[in-house]
N, C-alpha and C positions, 0 to 999 in steps of 0.2 A: 575856097572860093564859093561864093553863093551862086549856084546855078539854078536853084529853086527858091521860090518864096517860102516863108514859114508854113503857110497853108498847104502849098504843094508838097512840101517835105512831109508834113504830117499825114497827108492823104496817101502819099506813096507808101508810107510805112503802117498805115491803119492805126494811127494814134490821135489822141486828144491831149491838149496841153492847156494849163492855166497856171497863173501865178498869183501869189499874195504878197504884199508888203508886210514884213514881220510885225511892224508897229501897228498894223491895222487888224491883225488877227484877234479874235476873241480870246480873252485871257485864258479861258478853259482849254484852248488849243495851244496857245504859245507856251503857257506855263508848264503843262504836262510834258511838252517836247523839250523845252529848255532844261527842265529839272532832271531829265534822264540822259542829257547829252554828256559826252566826255568834257571835262573842264576846258581842255585846250580848244574845243570847238565852241562851247557855249561862250567863251570869252571873246570870240570873234563876232558875235552877233551885235549889230547896231541898227540904227534907224534906217540905214541904207540896205540892209539885208533883204533879199527876196527869197521866198520859198517857191520852187517850181515843182508842179505835179504833172506826171505823165501817165496816161492810161491807154490801154489798147481798146479799140472799137471794132468789134466784130472779128472775123476770121483772117483779115489781111496781115495782121502782125505775125500770126503763126506761119503764114505762107512765106513771109519775108524771112523768118527765122530759119525755115527749111532750106533756104538757099545759102545759109551761112555755115561756116565751118564749126561754129559753136553748137550746132544742133545735137551733137553726140556728147556734149559735156554733161557731167552729173547734174548740174542745174542750168540747163540750156536757156530757159526763159529769163531767169534772173541775169545771167551773164550777158545775154544778147540785149536785154533792156538796159543795162548799165552802159554797154558799149554804145547803143544808140543815143542814150542821154548825153554821154560825153561828146559824141559826134555833134549833137545839136548845140551844146554849150560852146564848143570850139568854133563852129561854123557861124552861129547867129549871135552869141553873147560875148564873143571875144576871149581874151586869155585870162579872165578872172578866175579865181579859185572855184573849183567844183567840190563841194562838201556833200558827200552822199549821206542821206539819212535813212533811205529805204531802197532796196533791201539791204539789211545789215545782219551781222552775226548776232546771235541771241544775247539779249541783255545789254546790248550796246546803247540803244536808244529806243524810245517809243514815239512813233509818229501816228497820230489818230487819222488814218487815211480816210476812213468813212465819214468822219466829221468834216474833213477838208472837202471831200467830194460832196457832202451835203451842202456846204457853203456855196459851191459852184453850181449846185442843181443837178449834179451827176448821180447822186445817190439817194434814192427815194426808197425807204424800207418797204418790204413786201412780205406776204405770208410765206414766201419761199425761203426766208432767212437770208436772202441776197438783196443788196441794193439794186434798184432798177435805174437804168439810164432812160431818160424820156424817149430817146430815139432808139438805142441799142438794147434796151430791156436788160435781161440778165446776161448779155453777152459783151460785157465790158469789165475790166479789172484794172486795179492801180498797179503800175509797174515800177516807177521810180519817183522818189521825192529827193530834191537836193536844195542846198543853199548856195547862193551866189551873191556877189556884190555888183554884178553887172548892171549898167543902166541902159543896155542896148535893146531890151525886149520891148516891143511896141505896147502902148497902153491898152490896145484892144484885148490883150491876153491876160490883163490883170482883173481879178475879181475884187470890186470895190465894196466897202461895207454896205453901201446902199443897195448892192445887188445880192448880198448874202441871202441864201434861200432857207436853209435849215440849220439854225443855230442850236436849237434844241434837238432832241433825238427820241421822240415818242413814236416808236415804230408803228404801233396799231393806228394812231391818228394820221400820221404822215402818209401811210400806205394808201389812204383814201384817195390821194391825188391822182394816182394812175390806175388804181384798182377798182374804184367806185364804178358800178354798172357793169363790171365784167362778169361773165358767166363762171369765172373761176375754174377753168379746166385744169389748173394745176392741183386743185384739191382732189379731183377724181382720178387724175393720172398717178398720184402718189400711192404705191401699194403699201406703204408703211403707215398711211394716214397721218404723216408728220406735218402736212400742210392743212391748215384749217383757217378759214376766214374768221377774223375777230380774235385770233389766239396767236401767240408767238410761235415761231417755228419750233417743233419738237425735235431738237437735235439728237437726243438719246434714242428716240424711236428710229430716226433716220439711220444712225450709225449701226444700230443692232440689226436692222434689215439689211444694210449694205455689206456688212462684214463678211459673211460667207462667200467664198469664191464662186459658188453657184448662183448667187443673187443676181437678178437681172439689173440691180442698181449698183453693182460693185465698181464699175467704171462707166456708168451711164446714169442719166437722170431724166426720167419720163416727165416729171413735173416741170423741170426747167424747160424741156422742149415744148411743153404744152402752153407755156406763156405766150400770149398773142403779141406782146409788145417786143419789137425788135425781131420778129420771126424771120425776116429776110437776112438777118445778120448772124444767124446761128453758127456755132463752131461746128466744124467737121467732126465726125465720130472719133478720128485719130486725136484731134486736139482735146476734145472733151474727156476722152479716156486718159490722156496725160494728166490733165488737171485733177480728175476724179481719183486717179491712181496715186497722186501725191500723198493722200491720206494714209495709204497703206505702206508707203515707203518711209513714213516718219513715226510709226508706232513700233 
């Protein structure tokens, strides 16, 4: 039963949502996704297929997770994200099939999340090596992408081709949209000098500096905290430590 509007539901969980009609996606996105899907899923895609993208916005989603029994799971964010996405599908989109594309087991499929976010205007590259959301800055992340045949999602949530923002992906040029005129405190806050205006993020320097357990960056990022965009939406230390610590749980 729908006790909340879609906007209210999204706000309650600290989420952003947008959708794309499959046949309106740039071929650079639809082809790479379609070609890596299992055959049984790829064969179900039609002109009526829509791709729904869900992202967290700020710290509210994490607080919602902490109230869930899934918080102690090995992959709590992924598990909770999929649970929430299924709840949205069943509540607002009816009983149509829910075909999860992301998160997925390794090598099952490839969904170019950053390019989809770029189309929606959610992902503007930055010297931090992170896509910036115009409102939430570096404090937003993609959580679930799925396919459905439902026709119940209001048109307001669809990103139409005339609204596509970043079809290409030139990081240094696109970054100017949000970073031009900024004093760039991210560059001086980074002790590894991995963040430099006019250069791509130096991921090797970052990881080398972060790896020691004694590093101030092991589960923290001063450069990310220094970004003035979305400063009111920063993650709590516990949440940031969880995300930053994922790097060390997968090596």
